[in-house]
N, C-alpha and C positions, 0 to 999 in steps of 0.2 A: 492338517489341512493344507492343500496347495495354496500358493499365493493367488489372490484374485486377479483376473485380467482387467486392467484399467481401461483398455481400449485397443484399437488395432491401427497398425501403421502400414500404409501402402507404399512400397518402395518405388521411388521415382527414377533411380539410377542403379547401376551395378556397383557393388562394393565388395572388395576382397579384404577380409580381416588381416591385419598385419601382425597381430600378436595373439597369444592364447587368451581365450575368453571373449574374443570378438566374433560376431556373426559375419558370414559371407553370404551374399545374396545377389540375385539378378534383378532385372527390372520387373515390375508388376507382381512382386510377391507380397504376401500378407503376413505380417509379424504380429503376434500377440504381445502386448506391452504389459510388463509387470512393474516397471519403474519409469516414470516420466522423466523428461530431461531436466537436469539441474543446471547450475551455472556453467558447467563444463561442456554442455551441448551434447551429452551422451545419454542414451536410453538403454533400458534392459528389456529383453523380450525373448520369445521362443519362436523358432521356425523349423518345421519338419522334425520336431523332437529335440532340437538342439537349442540350449539357452545360452545367451551371451549378450554382449553390449554392442551397440551400433550408433553411428552419428545421426543426430536429429536432422541434419541438413539434407540427408539422403532420402527422407521419407515424408509422407503426408500423414499426420497423426489425427485420428478421430477418437476422442474420448468416448467411452461407452460404459454400460453397466457391468459391474464386476462379475466374473465367472471363474470357475475352477477347472474348466475343460482345457485340454491341450489345444494348441493352435494348429489346425489343419486348414483353416479358412475361417470365414465369418460364421461361427457357430451360432445356432439359435439357443438362447439362454432359457432354460426351463424355469417355470415359476417355482417359488419356494415350496417345500413340502408342507402339508397341513400339520398343525400342532397336534402332537400325540398326547392322549390323555394319560399316558404312563409317565410323562415327564415329572420330575421331582417338584416339590413345592417351591424349592429355591429357584429352579429354572423358570417356573411359572411367574414367580414374583418378579424376577428380572425382566421377563418379557412384558409383564404388565407395566413395569416402570419405564421400559423403553417405549411402549406404545403411548404412554402418557406424555412423552416428549415429542410425539409426531407433529403436533401443531407448531412446535418451535424449531423443527429440523430444517436445515437448509443444506443443499449440496455444496460441494467445495469449489465449483467453478464460477460461483457468483450468482447462479440462477436461484431465484427465490430470496436471496439476501437483499434484493433491491427494496424489499418492504421496509428496511430500516432507513432508506434514503427518503425522508419525508421533508416537506417544506419546513424551514425553521420558523418558529413563531415570532410575530412582530407585536411588541407591547407598547410601541411608541404612542399609540392613541388611547391607551387604557385609561380608565377612570381611577384615579389614585386615592380618592377620598377615603374609601372603605378600608384599604389596607394600611394607609399611613396611621390610622388610629388604632391599629392592631399591635398588641405588645409582642415583641420578639425577644427570645432568650438572648441576653447579652453575650453569652458564650458563642453565639453565631455571628457576632459582629465582624465585619471585614474592614480593616483599617488601611487608610491611604496616607502616606507621609506628605510632608510639605513639599518634597521634591517630586511629587506625583509618581510614587512607586508603591506597589502593594507591599505591605509589611508581612514578612514571612511568619506564618503560624506554624510552619513545619520546615526544618532545614531540607535543602535539596538532597536527593539520594539518587544513585545510579540504578538503572534497570538494564537488563540484557535480554534480548529476544533471540532465541535460537531458531535455526531453520526447522521447518515443520517435520514432524514424524507422522507416519500414517497410523491411524487407529481404526479398529473395526467395531461394528455394531450389528445387532440382529444376526448373530451366529456367522459373521463374516460376509453377509450379503450387502452390507453398507459400509463404506469406508469414508473417512474424513481426515483432514489434516489438523494436527494440534501443535500449537506453538508454545514452547516453554518460556515463561517470563520469570526471570530471577531477579530478586532484589537482595543482593548480598548483604547490605548493611542491616537489613531487618531479618535475615535468614528466611526469606519467603521464596517459594518456588511453586508456581502453579502452571497448569496447562490451560490454554485458552484457544478457542476457535475464532474465526473471523466474526461470526455472529455475536459472540460475547463482546468483542471490541465495539461492534456497531451498537449493541445495546448500551454499553457504557457511554458512548458518544451521545445517544439520544437523551440519557438522563442528564448529562452535563449541559446539553443545549437547552433543555427545558428548565433547568435550575438557574442558569446564568444567561439571561437574555442579552446582556451587553458585553459578554466575553466571547471573542471569536474562538470557539472550541476547535482544536485542530481537526483537520479532515483525515479521512482514510481513503486516499485516492486510488482505490482498487478498480472502480469502474472505468477510470480514465486510462489506467495502465493495461488491464486485461482486455484483450480483443483489439487493442490499438498498437501498443508498443511491444509487448511481449505476451502473445496470446496464451502460452502455456506455462509461463513462469510462475513460481510460487509468489505469495504475497508478503514475504518476509520484510522486504524493504518498506512497504507501505505501512504494515502493522508496527514495525519497530519505530518508524518515524512518528506515528501517532502516539504510541505509549511514551516515547522520550519527550515529545512536546507537551504532553499532559503533565508529566511529573516535573517538567521545567517551570511550569506556570505556578506561581506562589499560592494562588487560590485553589486551583484545581487539585493539586497534589495533596492538599490538606483535607479534602472532603472525605466524608465517611464512605461514599460510594467508590471512590478510587482506592481507598485503603482496603475495602472489601474485595474489590476486583483483583488487587495484587496479592492478597494474603489468603483468601479462602478457596480451597480446592473444590471445583465443581464435581470432581470424581470421588475423592476420598471423603468429603464432607458435604454431600449433596443436600442434606436437609438444611444446614446452615447457609449454604450458598443460595438456595431458593428462598429461604425466609428473608435473607437480606435483600434479594431482588424485589420481593413483594413490598418490603418496607420502603425501599428507595423509590419505587414506582408510585407510592402514595405520599411522598414527601410534601408537606404543606408549604414549605418555604421554597417555592418555585415561581417562575414568571415574574409578575410585578412585585411580589413579596421580596424579591432579591434586593430591590432598591432600599427596602426598610433596614437592611443589614449594613448598609454602607456608612462608614464613619470617617469623613474627611478630617484631616488634622487642622485645616484652616479653611475659612469660607472663601468662596470664589468671588472675588470682587474685581471691578474694573473691566477693561476690554482686552487685556493682554492674552488671557487664556482663550476666550472665544476667538480672537483673531488668529491665534496659533492653530486652533482646531480647524478653522476655515481654510487656512493656508495649507496645512498638512493634507486636508481632504482634497484640495485642488491638485496638489503635486502627486499624491498617491494615485488618484484616478487617471492621471496622465500616463502612468507606467503600465496600466492594465493592458492596453493594446500590444505593447512591446512584449509583455509576458506571454500573451496568447500566441504571438508570432514565434517566440523562442520555443514554446512547447510544441507547436505544429512542426517546426523545423527539425527538432530532435526526433520526433515521431517519424517524420519523412526520412531522416537519415537512417533510422533503424530499419525501415521498410526497404530502403535502397540497399542496405548492407545485405539483407536476406536475398534480394534479387541478384546481387553480384555474386553471392555465394553459390547460387544455382548455376550461374554462368561458369564459375571456376570448376564446379563439379563436371559439367559437360565438357569443358576444355580439357580437364585432366584425363577424362576417359578417352578423348580423342588421341592424346599423346600416348596412352597405354596401348591403344589399338595400333598406333603407328609403330611402336616398339615391337609389337608382335609380328608385324608384317616384315620386319627386317631380321628374320631368322638367320640369314646368311652372314650377317655382320658380327663382329666380335662381341662377346658378352658385355664388355665395358661400354661399347657403343650403344647397345640396347639399354644398358643400365642408366646411361646419361639421359636418354629420352624418357625412360620411366620415371626418373627422378623429377623431371619437370611435371609430369602428371601427379606424382605424389605431393609435390610442393603445392600444386593447385588444390588438391583435395584437403591438405592441411590448412590452407588459407581459407577454404570454404568453412571448415569447422571453426576456425578462429573467428571468422566474420559472424557466423551464427551465434557463437558465444558472446561476442562483443555487442551484438545487437540487443542483448538482454540487459545491458547496463541501465539501471533505473534511478540511481541515487540523485543525479542532477534533475531528472524529470520530476521525481518525488518532491524535491525542494521547490521547484518552480510551481508545481501545483499547490503546495502548501503556501508559498508566498502569495500566489495569485488569489487563493481562497481567503487568506487572512486580510489582504488589502481590500478585497471586495466586501468582506464582512465588515471591516472597519468603516469603509466609506459608505456602503449602501445601507447598513443597519445601525451600527454603533454611533457613528458621527452624525448620520442623518437623523436618527432618533433624538440625539442631543440637540441638534439644531432646531428640530420641530418643537420640542418641549420648551426650549429657550425662547423661541419666537412667541409661542403661546403665552408663556409667563410674562414676557415683556409687554405684550399687548394687554394682558389682564392688569398688570401693574399700572400701565398708562391710563386705563379706564378708571381704575380705583383712585388714582391721584386726582382725577377731575371731579370726583364726587366730594361733596361736603362731608357726608357721613356714610360710612360703609357698615352694613349690618354685620353682626357677629358671624353669621354663616359665610358672608363674603370674605371677611378677614381670615377665617379659618381655611377657606378654600385657597385663598391667595398664598397663605403660609404653606399649605400642602404643596402647591405648585412650586414654590420656592425650594422646598426640601427635595422635590423630585429633580429639579434642574441641578441643584447642588450635587446630588448623588450621581446623576447621569454625566455631568461635566467631569466630576472627579474620576469616575470609572473610565470615561473616554480618554482622559489624560494618562491614567495609569496604564491603559492598554496600548496607547501610542508609545509610551516609554518602554513597555515590555517588548513591543514589536521592534523598536529601534535597537534595543540592547541585545536581543536574542536571535530574532529571525534573520537579521542582516548578517550577524556573525556566523550563523549556521550556513547561510548561503555562500559566504566566502569560503568556508571549509569545503562545501560541496563543489565549488568551482575548482579549487585546487585538486581535490580528489579526481574530478572529471578529467582535468588536463593530464594528471599522472596516469590515469587508465588509458587515455588516448595514446600517450607516449609508449606505454607498455604494449598496447595493441599493435602499433606500427612497428615496434621492435620485433614482435613475434612474426609479423608478416615478412619483414626483411630477413629474419632468420630462415624462413622456409626457402626464400629465393637464394640465400647464401648456400644452403645445403644443396640445392639443385645446381648452382654454379660450380660447386666443388666436383659434383658428379660429371658435369659436362666437361670440366677441365681435364678429367681423367679419361675422356674418350680418346681413342687412338686417332692420330691425324691420318686422313685418307688422301692418297695421291692419285690424281687422275692419270690415265695413260698418256704417254708422250704425244701421240697424235691419234686423232679419231679419223678413221677412213670411212667415207660414205660409199 
């Protein structure tokens, strides 16, 4: 079966392929796209029966429904053929299995996946009496050390997320991208789609109301910074941050996500999903599992939390400005790339009009056009750099969750407890119910304060270190980018130096 057509690219400028395997085309042609652009800024498609590669910067790409017809224009895609009764039982079973997944299918450009972006629950005003009297398996206890750090229940392990591979469903009528997640230390390797990662995040958010679960900043990146870029950077960052967290990586749902194949062992995968979606230890029950190593006494810890909250909130506007600036730089780079393309074509036309000049003279002018075309491709590729933006979104999200949810919830419950304790102290006698309720509130505050401190400690030790590495990588890429731009000009300069010196006539007679 021929490769499906992923969409169509309308050519904006003329392009002459410079090597075997590249397409040549004029303006306003329509290319059927078989492979979308990767980090290098090149696409693969077919034009007039010829298949080859072409630069993304020269076209306007419109994703579409897959087709297997050749590209002679924007072909109308016929509906799928009806199911034949002569198909084998195996094929029918496979089709039935596929149809059973229709309610959970999402396309790969983010449409439909927004269903996983739901408001995160807020349990800061929950009534804690009922669940604090509920027994919880001691094996589920989460311990916090006297230095306000989560105690590791499972040693840290590395994960690797590869660039996506295209997979097909429904006899090739549907394609999607699958990312291979490898955990070498455990000999695990599974394929996951974006919707699987978003499902995992929903389970973690519901289970741990006071832990800022890492974000998957796909919505922020796609359509703003790199419209057609794959989501590898965002997904890899999410998985890495999950396994870096001492509590999250030890959960059964994360272990299930990393170890059970949704393709090879579909029954086990789905059974695990149903079990985790019905997990009773979620929401307010999370507080019941917290075991601080020492009681929170005095005012030092609350004062530290209040101070950190004030400082962290002050950084949020600067983060937002940095994000918008990087997005604007990416958009500007794409605009400059278009100008370089147009200028490069002007120099090529200029070279063609000088047919009477020596070849080296024309070659020098053409070299300037080639340099501008090369810089346009480099600018388009560079505009897709996402790592720093991913880190900014992560940092922004974590700080916002810490300040607006975790620390604010801790402050609210602490204030309620102190008010209740003050009222109780003024009474001569408190009823057993009042004593029990006050004790429950004290346990809640103890748990929430301990978790808040542990999360602040984790943020300061990991997120900021990651951000430093991202900054260094960003600067290194900027240097490499500018060196590549200079190299194009240096090549053009060498060609211009080789142009013959032209002498004017001694005198011009009018």
